[in-house]
Every structure is written in structure tokens, then in C-alpha cells.
C-alpha positions in Angstrom: 221.6 227.4 114.4 218.4 227.0 116.4 217.2 229.5 119.0 214.7 228.4 121.6 212.7 230.9 123.6 210.8 229.9 126.7 207.9 231.8 128.2 204.9 231.3 130.5 206.6 231.1 133.9 205.3 232.9 136.9 204.2 232.7 140.5 201.4 230.3 141.4 200.0 228.8 144.5 200.4 225.1 145.2 197.7 223.1 143.4 197.6 225.6 140.6 198.6 225.4 136.9 200.9 227.0 134.4 201.5 226.5 130.7 205.0 227.0 129.5 205.8 227.6 125.8 209.1 226.9 123.9 209.2 228.6 120.5 211.9 227.8 118.0 213.4 230.4 115.7 213.0 228.0 112.8 210.8 225.1 112.1 210.2 223.1 115.3 209.6 220.0 113.2 213.3 220.3 112.1 214.2 219.2 115.6 214.0 215.5 116.1 213.1 216.0 119.7 212.3 218.8 122.1 212.5 218.5 125.8 212.0 220.4 129.0 214.6 220.5 131.8 214.5 222.4 135.1 217.2 223.7 137.4 217.4 225.0 140.9 220.2 227.2 142.1 223.3 225.0 142.8 221.7 221.9 141.3 222.2 220.2 137.9 219.6 220.6 135.3 217.0 217.8 135.6 215.1 216.2 132.8 211.3 216.8 132.9 209.8 215.6 129.6 210.5 215.2 125.9 208.4 214.9 122.7 209.8 213.4 119.5 208.8 214.1 115.9 207.0 210.8 115.8 204.9 211.9 118.7 206.4 209.7 121.3 206.7 211.2 124.8 208.3 210.5 128.1 208.3 212.1 131.5 210.3 212.2 134.6 208.7 210.2 137.4 208.3 213.3 139.5 205.9 214.9 137.0 204.1 211.9 135.5 200.3 212.4 135.8 200.7 216.2 136.4 202.6 217.6 133.5 201.7 217.2 129.8 204.0 218.0 126.9 202.6 218.8 123.4 203.6 220.6 120.3 202.0 222.8 117.6 204.1 222.5 114.4 202.2 225.3 112.7 203.3 227.6 115.5 206.8 226.1 115.9 206.0 225.8 119.6 206.3 223.1 122.3 204.1 223.4 125.4 204.4 222.1 128.9 201.1 222.1 130.7 201.8 221.8 134.4 198.9 221.0 136.8 198.7 220.3 140.5 201.9 222.2 141.0 203.9 221.7 144.2 206.5 223.9 145.9 209.1 221.4 144.9 208.4 222.3 141.2 209.9 225.7 141.8 212.8 226.0 139.3 213.9 227.7 136.2 212.6 225.7 133.2 214.5 225.3 130.0 213.8 223.8 126.7 216.4 221.8 124.8 216.8 219.7 121.7 217.8 216.5 123.5 216.0 213.7 125.3 217.0 212.4 128.7 220.6 213.5 127.8 220.6 217.2 126.9 221.3 218.2 123.3 223.1 221.2 122.0 220.6 224.0 122.2 219.2 225.7 125.3 216.8 228.6 125.7 217.3 231.3 128.3 214.9 229.7 130.8 211.6 230.8 132.5 211.2 231.0 136.2 208.4 229.0 137.9 207.7 229.7 141.5 205.1 227.7 143.5 204.1 229.1 146.9 202.8 226.9 149.7 
């Protein structure tokens, strides 16, 4: 059983930055991949980015060039650095153990709100 806990959300003005963290209860390196998804009310969860154990990375087109995913195995944590935020990035952000198709484990989510 893996538990994922997100943190780092908040309220920021358009153009600003936030860094989200996803901490695993066990070793983050035991997960083959860790991803970020986001969801608005009444919408499906949308893929944002993933990072694999071999270091390969992919992003959704909507965030390429603005978001950066990284991980710190020593801290069992995956980060999502979000720059040049837009109001359309407002969502609840979740981490997961899948890639572009979600895996089994979800965190509780962290709210990101970008004001115009």
C-alpha cells in the first residue's frame, strides 16, 4: 500500500509561481512512475506530467514550457514547479502512480487558485 500526500497549493496571481510536492509514505523509488493530474469541479481528472524511475518525463501540451516535474529520492518526494500560472490552471492537483492513464494510488489533492 502506497500513500501519496500533496502539498504546496495556494492562491497566486496570474504570472506567478507555485511548487507542489508529492510525498510517498514509502520509498518513492519503489514506484515506477509518479504523475500529476488536475481536476476542476464537474470535469474529469486531466493528465499534467509524469516522471519515471529512469528519469524520462512527459507533459501535457497545456503546461509544456511552464511546468517542471522533478523528484528527490532521498526525500521520497516528487515536485511540480509551476511558473507563469494562468487562471485556467486553477484546479485541484493530485499525484498518482500512473502515466497518461492513471494508476491505482491517489493523494488527497491540493488546491491551486490563480487569480486574474
